N, C-alpha and C positions, 0 to 999 in steps of 0.2 A: 762542413757542407753550406755552401754560399746561398744564401736568401736568394729568392726570384722577386721580379719587380711587384709579381700580384702578390705575395706574403708582405712584403713591407709594404704595399697601402694598409695591409689589415692594422684596425687598432691596437696600442699598445697597454695593457695592463698592469699596473703592476701592484704586490700585496707583500708582504713582510711578516718572517716568524720571527716571533718578537717570545721573551721568557728567559728564567736563569738556567744558567749552566745545568746540565744533566736532567733537562726535562723533555726533552722528546724532541726536539726541535729537526734535529737531523735526522734521525730517525724516518719520521714523516717524510720528509722530501726523499728520503730514497725509499723508503717504501711508495710514495706517489712516484717517481723515476724507473722505479721495477730496478733498483740495482740494491747486492747483497748488504745486509748490515754488519758484514766486517769492514765497511767500507767508514764504521763510525768511530769519529776524533773528535775533541772539543774542535770548535769552533773561534777562530780567533780574528776573523775579519768576515768583512759581509760579503758574501758570496753569491751569485747570480745568477739561475738557471732561465731558460726560457723556451716556453714550446706554446704550438696550436693550439687551441683548444674551440670546440664548438658547444655555444651551452645551450641545451635542449631543458623545453619547458612541457610537461603535460598537459595537452589537452584533447579532451574527450575522450582519454583512456589511452593516447597515442603522444609519442613522445616527438614534438615539432624543433628542429633547430631554429633557434632564435637570432641567435649571436655566433659570428668566428670572429677569434680574436687570436692574439699574441698574449700570453701567460707571462710577465714576467715573475719568480718567485727569488726574493733575496732572503738568504739564509742569516740573523744577526748574531754575534757571539751575544753570550749570556753573562759574562762575566764581572766581578766587579773592575771600573777604571776601565770598560769601553763605552760609555755610555754615549761618548760623542761620536762615535763610531756611529751604535745605533740612530742619535737623533738625527744625523746628517745622513742617515739611509732611508728616514722615513719619511727622505720631500717626496713629493708625485706620488705617494701611495695613495691607491684607493679602499685598499683591505689590509684586515692585519689579524693574524690569528696568533692569540695570546696562551704560551704554554707554560702548565707546573705538574708537576712530579705529582700525582693523585694519592701516591703513597705517602707521601712526604708532605705535614703543614711546614716546614721550615719553607719548603720552593713554593708555595702558593705565597707565603707570607712576605717573601722576596719579590715579587711577582706583582701580589697588591702593592711595593714601595714603587715598583720601578715604575710601575703605569702610571702613578699618582706624580712621580716627576717629572718622568720622563714625555708622558702622551697625554698625559691633562695638563701639566704643568707646562710643556711644551708647546702648547696652542696648535695641536694636530686633530684633535676631536672631530671638527666643522669637515676636514676633509676626508673623513676614513667614509665610506658611504656603505662598508660594510666593514660590524666587528664580531670574533667568535671567541670563547674563550673554551680552551681543550685542556681537560685534564686528562694525561697521560699512565701507560703501565696498569690498567686495572686490570691485566693478567696475573699480577703480582700479587694484588688485593689490594684495596680502595684503603682510605683512612678517611675518618668523619669529618678529622677537625680540618683539613686540606681539603677538602670538598667544598665546606661549609663559607670557610676564606675564598674560595674561587667563586661561592655563590653570593657573596657580601658582595666581593671583588664585578662581578655580573649585573649587584643592583643599584651600586655605584655608575658604573658604565652605562645603565639603560636610563639613568635618570640625567646623564651629559648628551646621551647622542639623543634620546626623544623625540626634544623641539626639534630637530636637523630632520631627522629621517622615520619618525614615526613607529620605530619597532623595536622588542626587545632582546637585548643582548645574549643570543644563546650560550647556553656553558654545555658543554659535553663532555661525557669521559670514554675514552676510546683506548686500544690498544694499538699504539703509533705503527707496531709490525704487522699491523691487519689491513692490508689493500681496500677490501671493502668499506672500513670505514674510514679510513683516511678518505678514498674519493667521495664518500658524503659530507663527510667534514667540509669537502674544496665545490663539493654543488650547492651544500648550502651558505656558504661567504661568494658562489655566483649570484646567487637568489638576492641576496642582498644587493650587492654594488650593481648587479645587471637589470633587473626587473624590479627591485628596490621593495622586494615581498621576503619575509620570512618563511618560508616552506614547512608548516607546522608538521605531518607528517615526517619529514627525513628527521627532525629536530629532537620530536618525541622519541624516535629509534634510539639516540645515545644520551636522552637528557639527564642531565644529573641531577634532577629531582626526583625521578625515581631510586635513589640512593640515599637522600636527604629524607622521603618519606617512610623506607622502610629501618631508618635507623631510631627510635626514639630517643638516644638520650641526648641531654643539650649540651655542649664544651663553652668555656670560657679561654679565651688566649691570654696568658698571662702577660705583661709589660716584659720585652727583652729585658735583659739583668746583664748581658755582653755583647761587644759587635756581631757575635758570633748567632745570638738570637736564638742561646740555647734553653731558656726557661718556657715550658710548652707544658701546662698543668689541664686535665680533666674536672671536672665536678658536672654530677646526672642532675644540679639542681636550677641552673641558672635559666632562665627564658628565654634569650637569645644572644647569638655569639656577639662578643665586642673583639674588635681587632683596634686595637692603638697602634698608634704611630709606633714606630720602632726608633728607639733613643739613643743616640751614639754621642760619645764625646767627643769631640775634632774639633781641629783649628781649622778656619778657611784658610786653603792655599789659592791664591792665584795665578792663575796659570793663563800663559799664550794660547790665543786661541788658534787651533791644528791646523785648521784650514788656510791655505795662502791663497785661496780665490777670495776666500771674506776681506782680507789684507788690502788684495789689490782692488777690489769695489769700493771699501773705502777712501782708500788713497784717488782713486778715479773722480771721487763725489766730491773729495776734498779741492784735489785741481782745477775743477768746471766750473765750480763754484766760490768765488770769489769773498763771498760773505762769512762762507763757514769759516770756523778760527778752530773748533775741534770737534774730533767725533771719537765717539766710547763708544762698543758693544761688549752687553756684558750676558754670560749664560751661565746661569748655578747648572750644576752638574749634581750628578751620586759624591759620595763620602765627602761630603765638604765644599769638594770644588768649585769654584770662579773662571770660566774662562773667558779674557778680554782680548780684544782688541779693540784699538785707537788710530788716531791721524790729526797731526801730525807726531813724528818722536820715534827713535829708532824701536827695532819690535827685538826687546829683550824682555825678562819679567823684572829688572832692576827700575823700569820708566813705566812700570803702571801702577796708576793714580788709583791707591789700592780706595781711600776715601771716599773719591769721586764714585767709584763704584758702588761702595756703597750707600753712597745717600741717591745713585741713581735706582738704585734696588727696592731701598725703602722708600722711597718717595711711588715707586709702582706698586707697591704695595698698598699703598696710603689710598692714593687715585684711584685703584682697580677696589679698592672697598668702599668706598666712599659711592663710586658708579652701581657697584654692586646693591649697596641699601635704598639707593633710590633708584633701582630699576632702572638704567641707560641702556647696559647691556655691556656686550665686551666692548674693554678698551681696544680702541685701533690707534689711535694718538691723539697727543694734547700738546698744544702749544702755548708756551708761557712767555709773554713780553714783558720785558721790565725798560725801563727810561734808557737803559744805556746797551744790552743786550738780550737776544731772547732765547730759548729752547726749545727745542720739538724734541718729545719723547713717542715710541714707534715702539709697539711690542709685536717682535715677529718670531717668524720659523724660529733663526738662528739664535735670537735673543731680545734680550731689550737693549733698542738704541737710541741715545742721545745726541742730538747735535748742536753745540755750540754757535750761534750767528756774532758777530758784531754789531750788526746790525735788523732790522726785523728783516726776516728771510723773504727771497722776492718770491714770488707767485710761480715762477720756474721750478722753483726747488721746492716748493711745498706742494706742487700738480706732481712731481716725480714721487714724492716721498708718501704723500696720499691716496694717490690712484695707481 
């Protein structure tokens, strides 16, 4: 059915369903849309669904409509190797629901890693007005180790986001096939990105804290001994959970940035400003991959300047650590003027952008890059 002019005027809000495979994202979406669960199949691409929503808020015991808007829900693939699709699909998202299987500690640990590498590492936190963590499959019986890893992630994200939007990230346990619980999760997220408040009554009805409080045993997650994260052990004496980074022995893979539009932008930028000698865009991804785009030069993996990529990423890490120590705030850009050439470095959602100029960059170029 074609949209009316009135519908097109409604504000569009985009949210994402994010998490490892088999964590309940698609089941959640189909339940919300009222479709049968028999349609479930692994997601291999970013699929978008748009519906019209009315956001209500309780005032003096009555439900009052505050906002009518178009909601776009993007169901993201959770498999290894699809991180570039996930990252690129997060652009313009103002809300995100993070999923893990609450019966499986490995699923929760995988979500923790994906969030660290792709969402926090990708610089998306300031743009996300609403974040909710959801453990699914509670109807199958929850696993305390999985829930505690989810709670650890909630605490970590709260530390990241509280300075921006001043709320604690909700951590909920649900059955993704239960319509009422699915609607409650969406309603909680709506409160966060529309009214910028956390609805305590709704959060408490599904809160993971109830499961943690009911289970006195303390657990520790051992370091993974294989890429498959097989080593998970339980103990009754550790006072708090420890979730170390997942260790992998892997070689760095330098890959061509898969988005043609990025290459077009770099070419357009280099053609417009004659002082530009070289442009490099590098983005770290999962499984040791680094996606690279550059200008000028033929678009092939043989032409990727690997040494320069490593130098730029290392320099970015050193500068970011220096600025953190000095409490300067997030790195947006830095300009290095030499006696012969200059280098401009910027941290963008799509990666680290480094531009070498033949001389001191023009004000027009600096204004374009920094504003």
